[in-house]
Backbone as numpy.savetxt, mean C-alpha at the origin, in Angstrom:
# Nx Ny Nz CAx CAy CAz Cx Cy Cz
10.69 0.42 25.75 9.41 -0.03 26.29 9.69 -1.00 27.44
9.09 -0.72 28.62 9.37 -1.56 29.78 8.36 -2.70 29.92
8.61 -3.59 30.87 7.78 -4.79 31.04 6.33 -4.46 31.38
6.14 -3.41 32.16 4.77 -3.03 32.55 3.97 -2.60 31.32
4.60 -1.83 30.45 3.93 -1.39 29.22 3.61 -2.57 28.30
4.55 -3.50 28.21 4.34 -4.69 27.38 3.21 -5.53 27.95
3.18 -5.69 29.28 2.10 -6.44 29.94 0.74 -5.82 29.61
0.69 -4.51 29.67 -0.58 -3.80 29.42 -1.05 -4.03 27.98
-0.10 -3.96 27.03 -0.45 -4.19 25.62 -0.94 -5.61 25.41
-0.21 -6.57 25.95 -0.59 -7.98 25.78 -1.95 -8.28 26.39
-2.21 -7.73 27.56 -3.51 -7.94 28.21 -4.64 -7.33 27.38
-4.39 -6.14 26.84 -5.41 -5.47 26.02 -5.69 -6.27 24.74
-4.64 -6.85 24.16 -4.83 -7.66 22.97 -5.60 -8.94 23.27
-5.26 -9.56 24.39 -5.90 -10.83 24.73 -7.37 -10.66 25.09
-7.70 -9.54 25.76 -9.11 -9.35 26.16 -9.93 -8.58 25.12
-9.29 -8.23 23.99 -10.02 -7.61 22.90 -10.51 -6.20 23.17
-9.70 -5.42 23.90 -10.14 -4.06 24.26 -9.42 -2.97 23.45
-8.66 -3.35 22.44 -7.91 -2.37 21.65 -8.19 -2.59 20.16
-8.42 -1.48 19.45 -8.69 -1.55 18.01 -7.53 -1.01 17.19
-6.80 -0.04 17.74 -5.64 0.53 17.05 -4.42 0.40 17.95
-3.33 -0.17 17.41 -2.11 -0.30 18.18 -0.95 0.27 17.37
-0.36 1.36 17.86 0.78 1.98 17.18 2.02 1.89 18.07
3.00 1.13 17.61 4.29 1.03 18.29 5.38 1.62 17.40
5.00 2.61 16.63 5.87 3.26 15.65 7.16 3.76 16.31
8.29 3.22 15.85 9.59 3.66 16.35 9.93 3.20 17.74
9.15 2.31 18.32 9.39 1.85 19.70 10.57 0.89 19.77
11.34 1.01 20.82 12.45 0.09 21.08 12.01 -0.89 22.15
12.22 -2.19 21.87 11.83 -3.21 22.85 12.74 -4.42 22.71
12.79 -5.20 23.78 13.58 -6.43 23.76 12.92 -7.48 22.86
13.74 -8.46 22.44 13.20 -9.52 21.58 12.06 -10.26 22.26
12.21 -10.55 23.55 11.18 -11.29 24.27 9.88 -10.50 24.32
9.98 -9.19 24.43 8.78 -8.34 24.48 8.06 -8.36 23.13
8.83 -8.27 22.05 8.22 -8.32 20.72 7.52 -9.66 20.50
8.14 -10.74 20.92 7.53 -12.06 20.73 6.23 -12.18 21.53
6.22 -11.64 22.74 5.00 -11.69 23.56 3.86 -10.94 22.88
4.16 -9.77 22.33 3.13 -8.99 21.64 2.65 -9.74 20.40
3.58 -10.33 19.66 3.21 -11.09 18.46 2.33 -12.28 18.82
2.68 -12.98 19.88 1.88 -14.12 20.32 0.47 -13.69 20.73
0.35 -12.53 21.35 -0.96 -12.02 21.77 -1.82 -11.65 20.57
-1.17 -11.29 19.45 -1.91 -10.95 18.23 -2.65 -12.16 17.66
-2.14 -13.35 17.93 -2.70 -14.56 17.33 -4.17 -14.76 17.69
-4.51 -14.48 18.94 -5.88 -14.75 19.41 -6.73 -13.49 19.48
-6.13 -12.33 19.17 -6.88 -11.09 19.26 -7.98 -11.01 18.21
-9.15 -10.52 18.63 -10.30 -10.44 17.72 -10.82 -9.01 17.57
-10.07 -8.02 18.08 -10.57 -6.64 18.06 -9.70 -5.69 17.24
-8.41 -5.97 17.11 -7.48 -5.03 16.47 -7.76 -4.91 14.98
-7.87 -3.66 14.49 -8.07 -3.44 13.06 -6.86 -2.77 12.41
-6.05 -2.05 13.19 -4.86 -1.40 12.62 -3.66 -1.65 13.51
-2.55 -2.10 12.88 -1.30 -2.35 13.59 -0.20 -1.55 12.91
0.50 -0.74 13.69 1.57 0.11 13.17 2.90 -0.30 13.80
3.74 -0.96 13.00 5.08 -1.34 13.42 6.13 -0.58 12.60
5.83 0.65 12.22 6.72 1.43 11.36 7.98 1.90 12.08
8.95 2.31 11.28 10.19 2.94 11.73 11.05 2.03 12.60
11.44 0.90 12.01 12.48 0.08 12.62 12.05 -0.91 13.66
10.75 -1.08 13.90 10.30 -2.05 14.91 10.64 -3.47 14.48
10.51 -3.75 13.17 10.90 -5.07 12.64 12.39 -5.02 12.31
13.21 -5.12 13.35 14.63 -4.84 13.20 15.46 -6.04 12.79
14.87 -7.22 12.69 15.63 -8.40 12.26 14.71 -9.46 11.68
15.30 -10.48 11.08 14.53 -11.53 10.41 13.64 -12.30 11.38
14.11 -12.48 12.61 13.31 -13.23 13.58 12.00 -12.52 13.90
12.04 -11.23 14.02 10.82 -10.47 14.30 9.84 -10.57 13.14
10.38 -10.54 11.92 9.52 -10.69 10.74 8.84 -12.04 10.77
9.56 -13.08 11.14 8.98 -14.43 11.23 7.91 -14.50 12.31
8.18 -13.89 13.45 7.18 -13.90 14.54 5.91 -13.19 14.12
6.06 -12.03 13.47 4.88 -11.30 13.01 4.13 -12.10 11.95
4.86 -12.71 11.02 4.23 -13.51 9.97 3.43 -14.65 10.57
3.99 -15.29 11.58 3.28 -16.39 12.25 2.01 -15.88 12.92
2.09 -14.70 13.52 0.90 -14.12 14.17 -0.18 -13.82 13.14
0.23 -13.32 11.97 -0.74 -12.97 10.93 -1.45 -14.20 10.36
-0.80 -15.34 10.44 -1.44 -16.57 9.96 -2.61 -16.99 10.85
-2.58 -16.54 12.10 -3.63 -16.90 13.06 -4.66 -15.79 13.24
-4.21 -14.54 13.14 -5.12 -13.40 13.32 -6.13 -13.33 12.18
-7.39 -13.00 12.50 -8.45 -12.99 11.49 -9.15 -11.64 11.35
-8.74 -10.64 12.15 -9.52 -9.40 12.18 -8.79 -8.17 11.67
-7.47 -8.18 11.65 -6.68 -7.02 11.26 -7.00 -6.59 9.83
-7.16 -5.28 9.61 -7.43 -4.80 8.26 -6.34 -3.87 7.73
-5.54 -3.27 8.61 -4.52 -2.32 8.18 -3.19 -2.65 8.85
-2.15 -2.85 8.02 -0.82 -3.19 8.52 0.19 -2.16 8.00
0.80 -1.41 8.92 1.71 -0.32 8.57 3.13 -0.70 8.99
4.00 -0.88 8.00 5.37 -1.33 8.26 6.39 -0.37 7.65
6.01 0.87 7.47 6.84 1.87 6.81 8.18 2.04 7.53
9.27 2.09 6.74 10.57 2.40 7.33 11.23 1.25 8.05
10.92 0.02 7.67 11.63 -1.15 8.16 12.45 -1.74 7.00
13.65 -2.18 7.28 14.48 -2.77 6.22 14.08 -4.23 6.02
12.89 -4.41 5.47 12.35 -5.76 5.31 13.14 -6.55 4.28
13.54 -5.89 3.21 14.18 -6.52 2.04 13.21 -7.49 1.37
13.62 -8.05 0.26 12.74 -8.94 -0.51 12.40 -10.21 0.26
13.36 -10.77 0.99 13.11 -12.00 1.75 12.08 -11.76 2.85
12.19 -10.63 3.53 11.23 -10.31 4.58 9.83 -10.14 4.05
9.72 -9.45 2.91 8.41 -9.26 2.28 7.83 -10.59 1.83
8.66 -11.46 1.29 8.18 -12.78 0.86 7.58 -13.54 2.04
8.24 -13.49 3.18 7.75 -14.15 4.39 6.40 -13.59 4.82
6.28 -12.26 4.80 5.02 -11.62 5.20 3.90 -11.90 4.20
4.22 -11.87 2.92 3.21 -12.12 1.89 2.64 -13.54 2.02
3.49 -14.50 2.34 3.02 -15.87 2.54 1.96 -15.93 3.63
2.12 -15.10 4.66 1.12 -15.05 5.74 -0.11 -14.26 5.32
0.10 -13.15 4.64 -1.02 -12.28 4.26 -1.91 -12.91 3.20
-1.38 -13.85 2.44 -2.19 -14.51 1.42 -3.41 -15.22 2.00
-3.28 -15.66 3.24 -4.39 -16.39 3.88 -5.20 -15.51 4.83
-4.78 -14.25 5.00 -5.50 -13.37 5.91 -6.78 -12.87 5.24
-7.93 -12.97 5.92 -9.21 -12.67 5.26 -9.57 -11.20 5.14
-8.90 -10.30 5.91 -9.44 -8.94 6.00 -8.45 -7.81 5.70
-7.21 -8.09 5.38 -6.25 -7.01 5.14 -6.66 -6.20 3.91
-6.91 -4.91 4.12 -7.26 -4.02 3.00 -6.23 -2.92 2.78
-5.37 -2.68 3.76 -4.39 -1.60 3.65 -3.02 -2.10 4.08
-2.01 -1.90 3.20 -0.65 -2.36 3.49 0.34 -1.25 3.15
1.17 -0.91 4.13 2.20 0.12 3.94 3.57 -0.54 4.06
4.26 -0.67 2.93 5.64 -1.17 2.91 6.54 -0.12 2.25
6.28 1.13 2.54 7.11 2.22 2.06 8.45 2.23 2.76
9.51 2.63 2.04 10.87 2.71 2.60 11.29 1.40 3.27
11.04 0.30 2.59 11.33 -1.02 3.15 12.42 -1.77 2.39
13.22 -1.04 1.58 14.36 -1.62 0.86 13.94 -2.74 -0.10
12.83 -2.54 -0.80 12.35 -3.53 -1.76 13.03 -3.35 -3.11
13.16 -4.45 -3.84 13.59 -4.41 -5.24 12.46 -4.99 -6.08
12.74 -5.24 -7.34 11.72 -5.82 -8.23 11.17 -7.12 -7.69
12.05 -7.93 -7.09 11.64 -9.21 -6.53 10.60 -9.03 -5.43
10.85 -8.08 -4.54 9.91 -7.82 -3.45 8.58 -7.33 -3.96
8.62 -6.44 -4.97 7.38 -5.92 -5.52 6.59 -7.03 -6.21
7.28 -7.96 -6.83 6.60 -9.09 -7.47 5.84 -9.91 -6.43
6.42 -10.06 -5.24 5.72 -10.77 -4.16 4.48 -9.99 -3.72
4.61 -8.66 -3.59 3.47 -7.83 -3.20 2.33 -7.99 -4.20
2.66 -8.08 -5.48 1.64 -8.20 -6.52 0.78 -9.45 -6.36
1.31 -10.45 -5.67 0.54 -11.67 -5.41 -0.71 -11.36 -4.61
-0.66 -10.31 -3.80 -1.79 -9.96 -2.93 -2.91 -9.21 -3.66
-2.67 -8.78 -4.90 -3.63 -7.90 -5.57 -4.83 -8.62 -6.19
-4.67 -9.78 -6.81 -5.86 -10.42 -7.40 -6.88 -10.80 -6.33
-8.17 -10.58 -6.59 -9.20 -10.96 -5.62 -9.31 -12.47 -5.48
-9.56 -12.92 -4.26 -9.74 -14.35 -4.01 -11.01 -14.56 -3.20
-11.64 -15.67 -3.43 -12.88 -15.99 -2.72 -12.60 -16.10 -1.22
-13.46 -15.49 -0.43 -13.31 -15.54 1.02 -12.37 -14.51 1.59
-11.81 -13.62 0.74 -10.90 -12.58 1.20 -11.36 -11.21 0.74
-11.07 -10.21 1.57 -11.27 -8.82 1.18 -9.99 -8.35 0.50
-10.11 -7.72 -0.65 -8.92 -7.33 -1.43 -8.22 -6.12 -0.82
-6.94 -5.95 -1.20 -6.22 -4.73 -0.85 -6.86 -3.53 -1.52
-7.19 -2.52 -0.73 -7.75 -1.28 -1.25 -6.71 -0.15 -1.28
-5.73 -0.24 -0.36 -4.70 0.80 -0.26 -3.33 0.14 -0.17
-2.42 0.57 -1.06 -1.06 0.04 -1.07 -0.08 1.19 -1.10
0.85 1.20 -0.14 1.87 2.24 -0.05 3.24 1.63 -0.33
3.91 2.18 -1.37 5.24 1.70 -1.77 6.24 2.85 -1.80
5.96 3.90 -1.07 6.79 5.10 -1.05 8.28 4.78 -0.84
9.13 5.45 -1.62 10.56 5.47 -1.32 11.31 4.16 -1.43
10.83 3.22 -2.25 11.60 1.99 -2.50 12.40 2.20 -3.79
13.50 2.91 -3.67 14.20 3.43 -4.84 15.04 2.40 -5.59
15.07 1.16 -5.12 15.79 0.11 -5.84 14.88 -0.65 -6.80
13.60 -0.29 -6.84 12.68 -0.89 -7.80 12.95 -0.27 -9.17
13.09 -1.11 -10.19 13.40 -0.64 -11.54 12.13 -0.62 -12.40
12.32 -0.29 -13.68 11.20 -0.27 -14.62 10.51 -1.63 -14.71
11.28 -2.72 -14.57 10.70 -4.05 -14.61 9.71 -4.24 -13.46
10.09 -3.76 -12.29 9.20 -3.87 -11.13 7.91 -3.12 -11.33
7.99 -1.91 -11.87 6.78 -1.13 -12.11 5.92 -1.78 -13.19
6.55 -2.51 -14.08 5.79 -3.25 -15.10 5.01 -4.39 -14.45
5.63 -5.09 -13.49 4.93 -6.14 -12.75 3.67 -5.57 -12.08
3.86 -4.40 -11.43 2.74 -3.78 -10.72 1.64 -3.37 -11.68
2.03 -2.77 -12.79 1.04 -2.31 -13.77 0.22 -3.48 -14.31
0.88 -4.59 -14.59 0.17 -5.77 -15.09 -0.83 -6.26 -14.05
-0.41 -6.32 -12.80 -1.30 -6.80 -11.73 -2.51 -5.89 -11.57
-2.29 -4.59 -11.65 -3.40 -3.63 -11.52 -4.36 -3.76 -12.70
-3.81 -3.80 -13.89 -4.64 -3.86 -15.09 -5.43 -5.16 -15.17
-4.84 -6.24 -14.68 -5.46 -7.56 -14.83 -6.58 -7.81 -13.84
-6.34 -7.44 -12.56 -7.32 -7.91 -11.58 -7.42 -7.12 -10.28
-6.62 -6.08 -10.14 -6.58 -5.37 -8.86 -7.89 -4.67 -8.53
-8.16 -4.53 -7.22 -9.29 -3.74 -6.73 -8.80 -2.53 -5.93
-7.55 -2.14 -6.17 -6.96 -1.02 -5.44 -7.75 0.26 -5.64
-7.85 1.06 -4.58 -8.46 2.39 -4.66 -7.41 3.49 -4.48
-6.42 3.23 -3.61 -5.40 4.22 -3.31 -4.02 3.61 -3.49
-3.16 4.28 -4.27 -1.84 3.77 -4.56 -0.81 4.87 -4.36
0.11 4.66 -3.43 1.12 5.66 -3.08 2.48 5.19 -3.56
2.98 5.87 -4.61 4.26 5.52 -5.23 5.26 6.66 -5.13
5.01 7.64 -4.29 5.84 8.83 -4.22 7.30 8.52 -3.87
8.17 9.32 -4.44 9.61 9.27 -4.21 10.22 7.92 -4.56
9.80 7.40 -5.70 10.44 6.25 -6.32 11.03 6.69 -7.66
11.93 5.87 -8.21 12.54 6.16 -9.51 11.67 5.55 -10.62
10.58 6.22 -10.91 9.63 5.71 -11.89 9.92 6.27 -13.28
10.12 7.56 -13.38 10.46 8.18 -14.64 9.35 8.10 -15.67
9.65 8.53 -16.88 8.62 8.59 -17.92 8.23 7.21 -18.44
9.21 6.30 -18.53 8.87 4.96 -19.01 7.93 4.26 -18.03
8.28 4.30 -16.76 7.43 3.69 -15.74 6.06 4.34 -15.69
6.02 5.65 -15.89 4.74 6.36 -15.91 3.88 5.89 -17.08
4.51 5.66 -18.22 3.77 5.18 -19.38 3.15 3.81 -19.12
3.93 2.93 -18.49 3.42 1.60 -18.16 2.27 1.70 -17.17
2.43 2.54 -16.17 1.38 2.71 -15.16 0.14 3.39 -15.75
0.34 4.26 -16.73 -0.81 4.92 -17.37 -1.74 3.90 -18.00
-1.18 2.86 -18.59 -2.00 1.79 -19.16 -2.82 1.12 -18.07
-2.18 0.88 -16.91 -2.89 0.27 -15.78 -4.00 1.17 -15.27
-3.76 2.48 -15.23 -4.79 3.42 -14.77 -5.99 3.42 -15.70
-5.71 3.30 -16.99 -6.80 3.26 -17.96 -7.62 2.00 -17.82
-6.97 0.91 -17.41 -7.66 -0.39 -17.30 -8.38 -0.57 -15.97
-7.93 0.13 -14.93 -8.50 -0.08 -13.60 -9.89 0.54 -13.47
-10.78 -0.21 -12.87 -12.13 0.29 -12.63 -12.32 0.81 -11.22
-11.25 0.76 -10.40 -11.41 1.10 -8.99 -10.47 2.19 -8.48
-9.31 2.38 -9.12 -8.33 3.33 -8.59 -8.89 4.76 -8.54
-8.80 5.38 -7.36 -9.29 6.74 -7.18 -8.17 7.74 -6.91
-7.12 7.30 -6.22 -6.02 8.21 -5.89 -4.69 7.55 -6.18
-3.81 8.28 -6.89 -2.46 7.80 -7.19 -1.48 8.92 -6.83
-0.50 8.60 -6.00 0.50 9.57 -5.57 1.81 9.30 -6.30
2.20 10.23 -7.19 3.43 10.12 -7.97 4.37 11.29 -7.67
4.29 11.83 -6.49 5.13 12.96 -6.12 6.61 12.56 -6.14
7.43 13.41 -6.75 8.88 13.20 -6.71 9.35 11.92 -7.37
8.76 11.57 -8.50 9.08 10.30 -9.17 9.89 10.46 -10.45
10.48 11.64 -10.67 11.32 11.85 -11.84 10.54 11.89 -13.15
9.31 12.38 -13.08 8.46 12.45 -14.27 8.61 13.83 -14.92
8.69 13.85 -16.24 8.77 15.11 -16.96 7.49 15.30 -17.79
7.53 16.31 -18.63 6.34 16.70 -19.40 5.80 15.54 -20.26
6.69 14.79 -20.90 6.22 13.72 -21.80 5.52 12.61 -21.02
6.01 12.30 -19.83 5.34 11.30 -19.00 3.98 11.78 -18.53
3.91 13.05 -18.14 2.63 13.61 -17.68 1.61 13.68 -18.82
2.09 13.87 -20.04 1.17 13.91 -21.19 0.46 12.57 -21.37
1.14 11.48 -21.05 0.50 10.17 -21.11 -0.62 10.05 -20.07
-0.37 10.60 -18.89 -1.41 10.60 -17.86 -2.59 11.47 -18.27
-2.28 12.61 -18.89 -3.34 13.49 -19.38 -4.19 12.77 -20.42
-3.54 12.01 -21.29 -4.27 11.27 -22.32 -5.25 10.29 -21.69
-4.83 9.65 -20.60 -5.71 8.69 -19.91 -6.92 9.38 -19.33
-6.70 10.45 -18.56 -7.83 11.09 -17.86 -8.72 11.88 -18.81
-8.17 12.30 -19.95 -8.95 13.10 -20.90 -9.78 12.23 -21.84
-9.33 11.00 -22.08 -9.96 10.21 -23.15 -10.55 8.87 -22.72
-10.32 8.47 -21.47 -10.81 7.17 -21.05 -11.63 7.30 -19.76
-12.70 6.54 -19.63 -13.48 6.58 -18.39 -12.74 5.86 -17.26
-12.45 6.56 -16.21 -11.76 5.96 -15.06 -12.47 6.36 -13.78
-12.04 5.78 -12.68 -12.55 6.15 -11.35 -11.65 7.17 -10.67
-10.61 7.62 -11.37 -9.61 8.51 -10.77 -10.19 9.84 -10.32
-9.81 10.24 -9.10 -10.23 11.53 -8.56 -9.04 12.42 -8.23
-7.85 11.80 -8.06 -6.67 12.59 -7.69 -5.40 11.91 -8.18
-4.53 12.69 -8.83 -3.17 12.25 -9.17 -2.23 13.32 -8.64
-1.38 12.96 -7.70 -0.43 13.91 -7.14 0.86 13.88 -7.95
1.18 15.00 -8.61 2.37 15.09 -9.45 3.34 16.15 -8.95
3.23 16.54 -7.70 4.12 17.55 -7.14 5.58 17.08 -7.18
6.49 18.04 -7.19 7.93 17.77 -7.16 8.41 16.92 -8.34
7.78 17.13 -9.49 8.24 16.56 -10.75 8.49 17.72 -11.73
9.22 17.46 -12.80 9.52 18.50 -13.78 8.39 18.59 -14.81
7.24 19.04 -14.31 6.02 19.12 -15.13 5.48 20.54 -15.01
5.08 21.12 -16.12 4.58 22.49 -16.10 3.30 22.59 -15.27
3.11 23.74 -14.66 1.89 23.96 -13.88 0.65 23.88 -14.77
0.80 24.30 -16.01 -0.32 24.28 -16.95 -0.80 22.85 -17.20
0.14 21.93 -17.43 -0.24 20.55 -17.69 -0.81 19.89 -16.43
-0.22 20.19 -15.28 -0.76 19.65 -14.03 -2.19 20.14 -13.81
-2.44 21.39 -14.14 -3.79 21.95 -13.98 -4.77 21.30 -14.95
-4.32 21.01 -16.15 -5.18 20.34 -17.12 -5.58 18.95 -16.65
-4.62 18.23 -16.10 -4.92 16.90 -15.56 -5.91 17.00 -14.40
-5.66 17.95 -13.53 -6.54 18.15 -12.38 -7.95 18.51 -12.82
-8.06 19.36 -13.82 -9.37 19.79 -14.31 -10.13 18.63 -14.94
-9.44 17.77 -15.66 -10.08 16.59 -16.25 -10.67 15.70 -15.16
-9.94 15.55 -14.09 -10.42 14.72 -12.98 -11.63 15.35 -12.31
-11.62 16.68 -12.17 -12.76 17.38 -11.58 -13.98 17.25 -12.48
-13.79 17.45 -13.78 -14.91 17.36 -14.73 -15.51 15.96 -14.73
-14.65 14.94 -14.67 -15.14 13.56 -14.67 -15.90 13.26 -13.39
-15.40 13.81 -12.27 -16.07 13.60 -10.99 -17.46 14.23 -10.99
-17.56 15.44 -11.55 -18.85 16.12 -11.64 -19.81 15.35 -12.54
-19.27 14.84 -13.64 -20.09 14.06 -14.57 -20.63 12.79 -13.90
-19.78 12.14 -13.11 -20.22 10.94 -12.39 -21.31 11.27 -11.38
-21.16 12.41 -10.67 -22.16 12.81 -9.68 -23.50 13.09 -10.38
-23.45 13.74 -11.53 -24.70 14.02 -12.27 -25.39 12.75 -12.72
-24.60 11.77 -13.19 -25.15 10.50 -13.61 -25.79 9.77 -12.45
-25.13 9.82 -11.28 -25.68 9.16 -10.09 -26.97 9.82 -9.64
-27.03 11.16 -9.74 -28.24 11.90 -9.35 -29.41 11.55 -10.26
-29.13 11.43 -11.54 -30.18 11.08 -12.49 -30.68 9.67 -12.29
-29.74 8.78 -11.93 -30.11 7.38 -11.71 -30.98 7.21 -10.47
-30.76 8.06 -9.48 -31.54 7.95 -8.23 -32.86 8.71 -8.33
């Protein structure tokens, strides 16, 4: 990215003429990144920022972005997929996001998180006065998270989360982690979509999910179980339960109106 392009981005941010900014995979000098981060502080128009695929290439950039987020008041979607944030980087960002009033969507997929990092993310889930809660959380491909980490997430969801969309695809969740998450799904009043593609789940883990959707009232509309060792028959049964529940909800809403 050259100086002219950086100037154009900074000017657009300062004058509030941009709502979506995607610098996904862009290469830029440190000074250019800092200028863009500084322009974010006073911006009042941006709703989605995409710094995915290596843009946050070092700790200093993470600090600059975190500082910008402490001042920015309008951003609602932050996409950081494919950055090696590690647990320390996530902790720095979470400290900034805790005070941000409008963040509803966070993508930290493929960000080299462990249980520690996920525990920091869970801090963002409980609703707080004066803040809009996270509605969408992407944790795709953080394969160093263990069963303990998924337990932290399940507790946070069951206790107080307002999540609607949860993307956990291509993590090492397995049947034990699925069982823990199934309890959270049964407790959540808001979750509508859960992506568990390629998570090492077998028939016994899927049976726990089936038990949830077949026997408990939930808001769930979709569970993606592709690329797991689960029979097509059981996947279809889970899908049918979700369809039947959705139809039942629509009928209840029609009668109420």
